[in-house]
C-alpha positions as protocol buffer text, in pm:
chain_id: "A"
residue {
  index: 1
  type: MET
  ca { x: 26320 y: 5410 z: -11759 }
}
residue {
  index: 2
  type: SER
  ca { x: 26364 y: 5037 z: -11696 }
}
residue {
  index: 3
  type: THR
  ca { x: 26490 y: 4802 z: -11966 }
}
residue {
  index: 4
  type: ALA
  ca { x: 26270 y: 4510 z: -12066 }
}
residue {
  index: 5
  type: ALA
  ca { x: 26365 y: 4186 z: -11892 }
}
residue {
  index: 6
  type: PRO
  ca { x: 26510 y: 3894 z: -12093 }
}
residue {
  index: 7
  type: ARG
  ca { x: 26252 y: 3649 z: -12222 }
}
residue {
  index: 8
  type: ILE
  ca { x: 26368 y: 3372 z: -11989 }
}
residue {
  index: 9
  type: PRO
  ca { x: 26597 y: 3471 z: -11698 }
}
residue {
  index: 10
  type: ALA
  ca { x: 26915 y: 3276 z: -11627 }
}
residue {
  index: 11
  type: SER
  ca { x: 26755 y: 3111 z: -11323 }
}
residue {
  index: 12
  type: LEU
  ca { x: 26496 y: 2944 z: -11550 }
}
residue {
  index: 13
  type: ALA
  ca { x: 26714 y: 2885 z: -11855 }
}
residue {
  index: 14
  type: ASP
  ca { x: 26772 y: 2517 z: -11779 }
}
residue {
  index: 15
  type: LEU
  ca { x: 26392 y: 2462 z: -11787 }
}
residue {
  index: 16
  type: ALA
  ca { x: 26343 y: 2601 z: -12139 }
}
residue {
  index: 17
  type: VAL
  ca { x: 26185 y: 2370 z: -12397 }
}
residue {
  index: 18
  type: PRO
  ca { x: 26067 y: 2439 z: -12753 }
}
residue {
  index: 19
  type: VAL
  ca { x: 25720 y: 2591 z: -12769 }
}
residue {
  index: 20
  type: ALA
  ca { x: 25641 y: 2362 z: -13064 }
}
residue {
  index: 21
  type: GLU
  ca { x: 25664 y: 2055 z: -12839 }
}
residue {
  index: 22
  type: LEU
  ca { x: 25380 y: 2166 z: -12608 }
}
residue {
  index: 23
  type: SER
  ca { x: 25001 y: 2153 z: -12637 }
}
residue {
  index: 24
  type: PRO
  ca { x: 24730 y: 2352 z: -12450 }
}
residue {
  index: 25
  type: TYR
  ca { x: 24505 y: 2164 z: -12211 }
}
residue {
  index: 26
  type: HIS
  ca { x: 24228 y: 2001 z: -12415 }
}
residue {
  index: 27
  type: ARG
  ca { x: 23941 y: 2130 z: -12196 }
}
residue {
  index: 28
  type: ASN
  ca { x: 24054 y: 2454 z: -12040 }
}
residue {
  index: 29
  type: PRO
  ca { x: 23749 y: 2649 z: -11913 }
}
residue {
  index: 30
  type: ARG
  ca { x: 23948 y: 2965 z: -11849 }
}
residue {
  index: 31
  type: ASN
  ca { x: 23941 y: 3268 z: -12081 }
}
residue {
  index: 32
  type: GLY
  ca { x: 24257 y: 3465 z: -12021 }
}
residue {
  index: 33
  type: ASP
  ca { x: 24353 y: 3819 z: -12118 }
}
residue {
  index: 34
  type: LEU
  ca { x: 24618 y: 3749 z: -12379 }
}
residue {
  index: 35
  type: ASP
  ca { x: 24690 y: 4118 z: -12436 }
}
residue {
  index: 36
  type: SER
  ca { x: 24781 y: 4177 z: -12071 }
}
residue {
  index: 37
  type: ILE
  ca { x: 24985 y: 3857 z: -12050 }
}
residue {
  index: 38
  type: ALA
  ca { x: 25172 y: 3937 z: -12370 }
}
residue {
  index: 39
  type: GLU
  ca { x: 25250 y: 4284 z: -12236 }
}
residue {
  index: 40
  type: SER
  ca { x: 25379 y: 4133 z: -11911 }
}
residue {
  index: 41
  type: LEU
  ca { x: 25601 y: 3889 z: -12099 }
}
residue {
  index: 42
  type: SER
  ca { x: 25738 y: 4173 z: -12310 }
}
residue {
  index: 43
  type: VAL
  ca { x: 25812 y: 4393 z: -12008 }
}
residue {
  index: 44
  type: ASN
  ca { x: 25888 y: 4145 z: -11729 }
}
residue {
  index: 45
  type: GLY
  ca { x: 25994 y: 3833 z: -11917 }
}
residue {
  index: 46
  type: GLN
  ca { x: 25886 y: 3489 z: -11793 }
}
residue {
  index: 47
  type: TYR
  ca { x: 25920 y: 3506 z: -11415 }
}
residue {
  index: 48
  type: ARG
  ca { x: 25784 y: 3157 z: -11339 }
}
residue {
  index: 49
  type: PRO
  ca { x: 25766 y: 2833 z: -11539 }
}
residue {
  index: 50
  type: ILE
  ca { x: 25445 y: 2692 z: -11677 }
}
residue {
  index: 51
  type: VAL
  ca { x: 25337 y: 2344 z: -11562 }
}
residue {
  index: 52
  type: VAL
  ca { x: 25318 y: 2062 z: -11816 }
}
residue {
  index: 53
  type: ASN
  ca { x: 25190 y: 1705 z: -11785 }
}
residue {
  index: 54
  type: ARG
  ca { x: 25416 y: 1450 z: -11954 }
}
residue {
  index: 55
  type: GLY
  ca { x: 25104 y: 1250 z: -12039 }
}
residue {
  index: 56
  type: SER
  ca { x: 25215 y: 891 z: -11993 }
}
residue {
  index: 57
  type: LEU
  ca { x: 24892 y: 833 z: -11793 }
}
residue {
  index: 58
  type: THR
  ca { x: 24658 y: 1040 z: -12010 }
}
residue {
  index: 59
  type: GLY
  ca { x: 24781 y: 966 z: -12359 }
}
residue {
  index: 60
  type: ARG
  ca { x: 24820 y: 1341 z: -12429 }
}
residue {
  index: 61
  type: PRO
  ca { x: 25193 y: 1419 z: -12425 }
}
residue {
  index: 62
  type: ASN
  ca { x: 25328 y: 1752 z: -12304 }
}
residue {
  index: 63
  type: GLU
  ca { x: 24989 y: 1900 z: -12220 }
}
residue {
  index: 64
  type: ILE
  ca { x: 24990 y: 2230 z: -12033 }
}
residue {
  index: 65
  type: LEU
  ca { x: 24807 y: 2230 z: -11698 }
}
residue {
  index: 66
  type: ALA
  ca { x: 24901 y: 2573 z: -11559 }
}
residue {
  index: 67
  type: GLY
  ca { x: 25006 y: 2858 z: -11785 }
}
residue {
  index: 68
  type: ASN
  ca { x: 24798 y: 2792 z: -12094 }
}
residue {
  index: 69
  type: HIS
  ca { x: 24753 y: 3160 z: -12170 }
}
residue {
  index: 70
  type: THR
  ca { x: 25115 y: 3237 z: -12093 }
}
residue {
  index: 71
  type: PHE
  ca { x: 25199 y: 2976 z: -12358 }
}
residue {
  index: 72
  type: LYS
  ca { x: 24957 y: 3130 z: -12608 }
}
residue {
  index: 73
  type: ALA
  ca { x: 25089 y: 3481 z: -12542 }
}
residue {
  index: 74
  type: ALA
  ca { x: 25446 y: 3361 z: -12586 }
}
residue {
  index: 75
  type: LYS
  ca { x: 25351 y: 3207 z: -12921 }
}
residue {
  index: 76
  type: ARG
  ca { x: 25186 y: 3534 z: -13025 }
}
residue {
  index: 77
  type: LEU
  ca { x: 25512 y: 3714 z: -12945 }
}
residue {
  index: 78
  type: GLY
  ca { x: 25709 y: 3469 z: -13154 }
}
residue {
  index: 79
  type: TRP
  ca { x: 25891 y: 3297 z: -12870 }
}
residue {
  index: 80
  type: THR
  ca { x: 26055 y: 2969 z: -12970 }
}
residue {
  index: 81
  type: ASP
  ca { x: 26119 y: 2846 z: -12613 }
}
residue {
  index: 82
  type: ILE
  ca { x: 25946 y: 2867 z: -12278 }
}
residue {
  index: 83
  type: ALA
  ca { x: 26043 y: 2755 z: -11926 }
}
residue {
  index: 84
  type: VAL
  ca { x: 25856 y: 2446 z: -11805 }
}
residue {
  index: 85
  type: THR
  ca { x: 25827 y: 2222 z: -11501 }
}
residue {
  index: 86
  type: PHE
  ca { x: 25695 y: 1872 z: -11569 }
}
residue {
  index: 87
  type: LEU
  ca { x: 25448 y: 1649 z: -11386 }
}
residue {
  index: 88
  type: ASP
  ca { x: 25312 y: 1309 z: -11483 }
}
residue {
  index: 89
  type: VAL
  ca { x: 24957 y: 1269 z: -11352 }
}
residue {
  index: 90
  type: ASP
  ca { x: 24635 y: 1096 z: -11457 }
}
residue {
  index: 91
  type: ASP
  ca { x: 24324 y: 1262 z: -11603 }
}
residue {
  index: 92
  type: ASP
  ca { x: 24157 y: 1334 z: -11268 }
}
residue {
  index: 93
  type: ALA
  ca { x: 24465 y: 1495 z: -11115 }
}
residue {
  index: 94
  type: ALA
  ca { x: 24529 y: 1693 z: -11434 }
}
residue {
  index: 95
  type: ALA
  ca { x: 24174 y: 1831 z: -11434 }
}
residue {
  index: 96
  type: LYS
  ca { x: 24197 y: 1929 z: -11067 }
}
residue {
  index: 97
  type: ILE
  ca { x: 24526 y: 2112 z: -11121 }
}
residue {
  index: 98
  type: VAL
  ca { x: 24379 y: 2306 z: -11414 }
}
residue {
  index: 99
  type: ILE
  ca { x: 24071 y: 2402 z: -11213 }
}
residue {
  index: 100
  type: VAL
  ca { x: 24242 y: 2491 z: -10885 }
}
residue {
  index: 101
  type: ASP
  ca { x: 24511 y: 2697 z: -11057 }
}
residue {
  index: 102
  type: ASN
  ca { x: 24235 y: 2921 z: -11190 }
}
residue {
  index: 103
  type: ARG
  ca { x: 24006 y: 2902 z: -10889 }
}
residue {
  index: 104
  type: THR
  ca { x: 24261 y: 3014 z: -10632 }
}
residue {
  index: 105
  type: SER
  ca { x: 24309 y: 3333 z: -10835 }
}
residue {
  index: 106
  type: ASP
  ca { x: 23931 y: 3387 z: -10836 }
}
residue {
  index: 107
  type: LEU
  ca { x: 23909 y: 3348 z: -10458 }
}
residue {
  index: 108
  type: ALA
  ca { x: 24191 y: 3589 z: -10382 }
}
residue {
  index: 109
  type: GLY
  ca { x: 24124 y: 3951 z: -10293 }
}
residue {
  index: 110
  type: TYR
  ca { x: 24316 y: 4278 z: -10260 }
}
residue {
  index: 111
  type: ASP
  ca { x: 24403 y: 4535 z: -10003 }
}
residue {
  index: 112
  type: THR
  ca { x: 24289 y: 4803 z: -10248 }
}
residue {
  index: 113
  type: ALA
  ca { x: 24455 y: 5091 z: -10064 }
}
residue {
  index: 114
  type: LEU
  ca { x: 24789 y: 4910 z: -10061 }
}
residue {
  index: 115
  type: LEU
  ca { x: 24750 y: 4805 z: -10425 }
}
residue {
  index: 116
  type: ALA
  ca { x: 24675 y: 5164 z: -10527 }
}
residue {
  index: 117
  type: ASP
  ca { x: 24974 y: 5285 z: -10326 }
}
residue {
  index: 118
  type: ILE
  ca { x: 25208 y: 5039 z: -10497 }
}
residue {
  index: 119
  type: LEU
  ca { x: 25077 y: 5121 z: -10844 }
}
residue {
  index: 120
  type: THR
  ca { x: 25101 y: 5497 z: -10795 }
}
residue {
  index: 121
  type: GLY
  ca { x: 25460 y: 5454 z: -10675 }
}
residue {
  index: 122
  type: LEU
  ca { x: 25571 y: 5289 z: -11000 }
}
residue {
  index: 123
  type: PRO
  ca { x: 25732 y: 5496 z: -11277 }
}
residue {
  index: 124
  type: ASN
  ca { x: 25477 y: 5355 z: -11524 }
}
residue {
  index: 125
  type: LEU
  ca { x: 25207 y: 5088 z: -11541 }
}
residue {
  index: 126
  type: GLN
  ca { x: 25353 y: 4881 z: -11822 }
}
residue {
  index: 127
  type: GLY
  ca { x: 25358 y: 4512 z: -11738 }
}
residue {
  index: 128
  type: THR
  ca { x: 25125 y: 4543 z: -11436 }
}
residue {
  index: 129
  type: GLY
  ca { x: 24797 y: 4456 z: -11610 }
}
residue {
  index: 130
  type: TYR
  ca { x: 24659 y: 4797 z: -11512 }
}
residue {
  index: 131
  type: ASP
  ca { x: 24617 y: 5112 z: -11719 }
}
residue {
  index: 132
  type: GLN
  ca { x: 24568 y: 5468 z: -11590 }
}
residue {
  index: 133
  type: GLU
  ca { x: 24189 y: 5454 z: -11619 }
}
residue {
  index: 134
  type: GLN
  ca { x: 24176 y: 5136 z: -11409 }
}
residue {
  index: 135
  type: LEU
  ca { x: 24409 y: 5289 z: -11152 }
}
residue {
  index: 136
  type: ASP
  ca { x: 24190 y: 5600 z: -11135 }
}
residue {
  index: 137
  type: GLU
  ca { x: 23885 y: 5379 z: -11073 }
}
residue {
  index: 138
  type: LEU
  ca { x: 24075 y: 5193 z: -10803 }
}
residue {
  index: 139
  type: LEU
  ca { x: 24165 y: 5519 z: -10633 }
}
residue {
  index: 140
  type: ASP
  ca { x: 23801 y: 5631 z: -10653 }
}
residue {
  index: 141
  type: GLU
  ca { x: 23693 y: 5309 z: -10483 }
}
residue {
  index: 142
  type: THR
  ca { x: 23939 y: 5345 z: -10197 }
}
residue {
  index: 143
  type: ALA
  ca { x: 23720 y: 5436 z: -9903 }
}
residue {
  index: 144
  type: LEU
  ca { x: 23807 y: 5735 z: -9690 }
}
residue {
  index: 145
  type: PRO
  ca { x: 23820 y: 5675 z: -9314 }
}
residue {
  index: 146
  type: ALA
  ca { x: 23503 y: 5759 z: -9125 }
}
residue {
  index: 147
  type: PRO
  ca { x: 23503 y: 6072 z: -8908 }
}
residue {
  index: 148
  type: ILE
  ca { x: 23601 y: 6007 z: -8547 }
}
residue {
  index: 149
  type: GLU
  ca { x: 23338 y: 6090 z: -8287 }
}
residue {
  index: 150
  type: LEU
  ca { x: 23514 y: 6260 z: -7997 }
}
residue {
  index: 151
  type: PRO
  ca { x: 23419 y: 6142 z: -7649 }
}
residue {
  index: 152
  type: THR
  ca { x: 23334 y: 6397 z: -7380 }
}
residue {
  index: 153
  type: ASP
  ca { x: 23556 y: 6460 z: -7080 }
}
residue {
  index: 154
  type: GLY
  ca { x: 23303 y: 6281 z: -6857 }
}
residue {
  index: 155
  type: ALA
  ca { x: 23240 y: 6586 z: -6641 }
}
residue {
  index: 156
  type: ASP
  ca { x: 22921 y: 6700 z: -6818 }
}
residue {
  index: 157
  type: THR
  ca { x: 23097 y: 7010 z: -6945 }
}
residue {
  index: 158
  type: GLY
  ca { x: 23047 y: 6930 z: -7309 }
}
residue {
  index: 159
  type: ALA
  ca { x: 23422 y: 6951 z: -7365 }
}
residue {
  index: 160
  type: ALA
  ca { x: 23597 y: 6680 z: -7560 }
}
residue {
  index: 161
  type: ALA
  ca { x: 23823 y: 6445 z: -7373 }
}
residue {
  index: 162
  type: THR
  ca { x: 24197 y: 6442 z: -7436 }
}
residue {
  index: 163
  type: VAL
  ca { x: 24278 y: 6123 z: -7623 }
}
residue {
  index: 164
  type: ASP
  ca { x: 24637 y: 6034 z: -7704 }
}
residue {
  index: 165
  type: TYR
  ca { x: 24574 y: 5916 z: -8058 }
}
residue {
  index: 166
  type: LEU
  ca { x: 24399 y: 6246 z: -8138 }
}
residue {
  index: 167
  type: GLN
  ca { x: 24708 y: 6453 z: -8054 }
}
residue {
  index: 168
  type: TRP
  ca { x: 24833 y: 6391 z: -8408 }
}
residue {
  index: 169
  type: GLY
  ca { x: 24670 y: 6294 z: -8734 }
}
residue {
  index: 170
  type: TYR
  ca { x: 24710 y: 6215 z: -9100 }
}
residue {
  index: 171
  type: MET
  ca { x: 24659 y: 6398 z: -9425 }
}
residue {
  index: 172
  type: GLN
  ca { x: 24565 y: 6183 z: -9721 }
}
residue {
  index: 173
  type: TRP
  ca { x: 24516 y: 6249 z: -10091 }
}
residue {
  index: 174
  type: SER
  ca { x: 24483 y: 5973 z: -10346 }
}
residue {
  index: 175
  type: SER
  ca { x: 24680 y: 5687 z: -10189 }
}
residue {
  index: 176
  type: THR
  ca { x: 24941 y: 5914 z: -10028 }
}
residue {
  index: 177
  type: ARG
  ca { x: 24915 y: 5958 z: -9652 }
}
residue {
  index: 178
  type: VAL
  ca { x: 25148 y: 6154 z: -9425 }
}
residue {
  index: 179
  type: ARG
  ca { x: 25148 y: 6197 z: -9050 }
}
residue {
  index: 180
  type: ILE
  ca { x: 25099 y: 6549 z: -8911 }
}
residue {
  index: 181
  type: THR
  ca { x: 25173 y: 6687 z: -8565 }
}
residue {
  index: 182
  type: GLN
  ca { x: 24937 y: 6817 z: -8298 }
}
residue {
  index: 183
  type: ALA
  ca { x: 25026 y: 7177 z: -8387 }
}
residue {
  index: 184
  type: GLU
  ca { x: 24948 y: 7112 z: -8753 }
}
residue {
  index: 185
  type: VAL
  ca { x: 24619 y: 6947 z: -8658 }
}
residue {
  index: 186
  type: GLU
  ca { x: 24523 y: 7249 z: -8449 }
}
residue {
  index: 187
  type: LEU
  ca { x: 24612 y: 7489 z: -8731 }
}
residue {
  index: 188
  type: LEU
  ca { x: 24413 y: 7291 z: -8986 }
}
residue {
  index: 189
  type: ASP
  ca { x: 24121 y: 7270 z: -8747 }
}
residue {
  index: 190
  type: SER
  ca { x: 24125 y: 7648 z: -8700 }
}
residue {
  index: 191
  type: LEU
  ca { x: 24141 y: 7709 z: -9076 }
}
residue {
  index: 192
  type: TYR
  ca { x: 23862 y: 7459 z: -9131 }
}
residue {
  index: 193
  type: ARG
  ca { x: 23630 y: 7623 z: -8878 }
}
residue {
  index: 194
  type: GLN
  ca { x: 23694 y: 7968 z: -9026 }
}
residue {
  index: 195
  type: PHE
  ca { x: 23625 y: 7840 z: -9376 }
}
residue {
  index: 196
  type: VAL
  ca { x: 23302 y: 7663 z: -9281 }
}
residue {
  index: 197
  type: ASP
  ca { x: 23179 y: 7965 z: -9084 }
}
residue {
  index: 198
  type: GLY
  ca { x: 23237 y: 8185 z: -9386 }
}
residue {
  index: 199
  type: HIS
  ca { x: 23096 y: 7949 z: -9651 }
}
residue {
  index: 200
  type: ASP
  ca { x: 22837 y: 7739 z: -9464 }
}
residue {
  index: 201
  type: SER
  ca { x: 23003 y: 7439 z: -9628 }
}
residue {
  index: 202
  type: ASP
  ca { x: 23341 y: 7268 z: -9639 }
}
residue {
  index: 203
  type: LEU
  ca { x: 23327 y: 7228 z: -10018 }
}
residue {
  index: 204
  type: GLY
  ca { x: 23647 y: 7375 z: -10162 }
}
residue {
  index: 205
  type: PHE
  ca { x: 23836 y: 7373 z: -9832 }
}
residue {
  index: 206
  type: GLY
  ca { x: 24131 y: 7182 z: -9979 }
}
residue {
  index: 207
  type: TRP
  ca { x: 24166 y: 7431 z: -10263 }
}
residue {
  index: 208
  type: HIS
  ca { x: 24143 y: 7715 z: -10012 }
}
residue {
  index: 209
  type: VAL
  ca { x: 24427 y: 7575 z: -9801 }
}
residue {
  index: 210
  type: LEU
  ca { x: 24649 y: 7491 z: -10097 }
}
residue {
  index: 211
  type: ASN
  ca { x: 24607 y: 7827 z: -10265 }
}
residue {
  index: 212
  type: GLU
  ca { x: 24480 y: 8118 z: -10057 }
}
residue {
  index: 213
  type: GLU
  ca { x: 24659 y: 8029 z: -9733 }
}
residue {
  index: 214
  type: HIS
  ca { x: 24976 y: 7940 z: -9920 }
}
residue {
  index: 215
  type: ARG
  ca { x: 24977 y: 8272 z: -10104 }
}
residue {
  index: 216
  type: ALA
  ca { x: 24907 y: 8461 z: -9780 }
}
residue {
  index: 217
  type: GLU
  ca { x: 25208 y: 8294 z: -9620 }
}
residue {
  index: 218
  type: GLU
  ca { x: 25429 y: 8385 z: -9917 }
}
residue {
  index: 219
  type: GLY
  ca { x: 25312 y: 8748 z: -9892 }
}
residue {
  index: 220
  type: ALA
  ca { x: 25398 y: 8761 z: -9523 }
}
residue {
  index: 221
  type: VAL
  ca { x: 25747 y: 8626 z: -9589 }
}
residue {
  index: 222
  type: ALA
  ca { x: 25808 y: 8878 z: -9870 }
}
């Protein structure tokens, strides 16, 4: 189990200033999730500085442009210092920085399969902003690949053509995917056809393979 990171790592220590000297942006349109941010600070520490406007051009000293909710979460946790980088910009530039810092996050997307794979590989979800229910929903939304339509051999025999990329395959469950050999593909295909012929459906095929075939193999070995 990992140990919680220090509040401010050594690489950012020289940027630390008292929380009491800073003020939130006066017109921040963003509503952040303070609970998730506070959890991240508790688990991960502060991994990047917040951005503060010195205010010589706006008349509002030490006003936060990026990281307003990180600042609020740190205050909630009782932090006395926080790492800061300073700018000194006018009202228009300050407003644009506040807006674009939020907007670029809105415009970003995810490779959901990769995200799910990373999350399932972690020892726990603390400090990620995700809980198990959200991860389960993400896994449910991860689309399965469409079945591959096999081409014919071109000789009007009805036989499928030999295609290199079909000489092996993958097995996937949740976000885990492993490559399987041609022999394994052929065995699975044979088991699948037998199961469908006997049940008029492929519902329960996975359970059949994992249990009945596995037990049959153990019996043969014994």
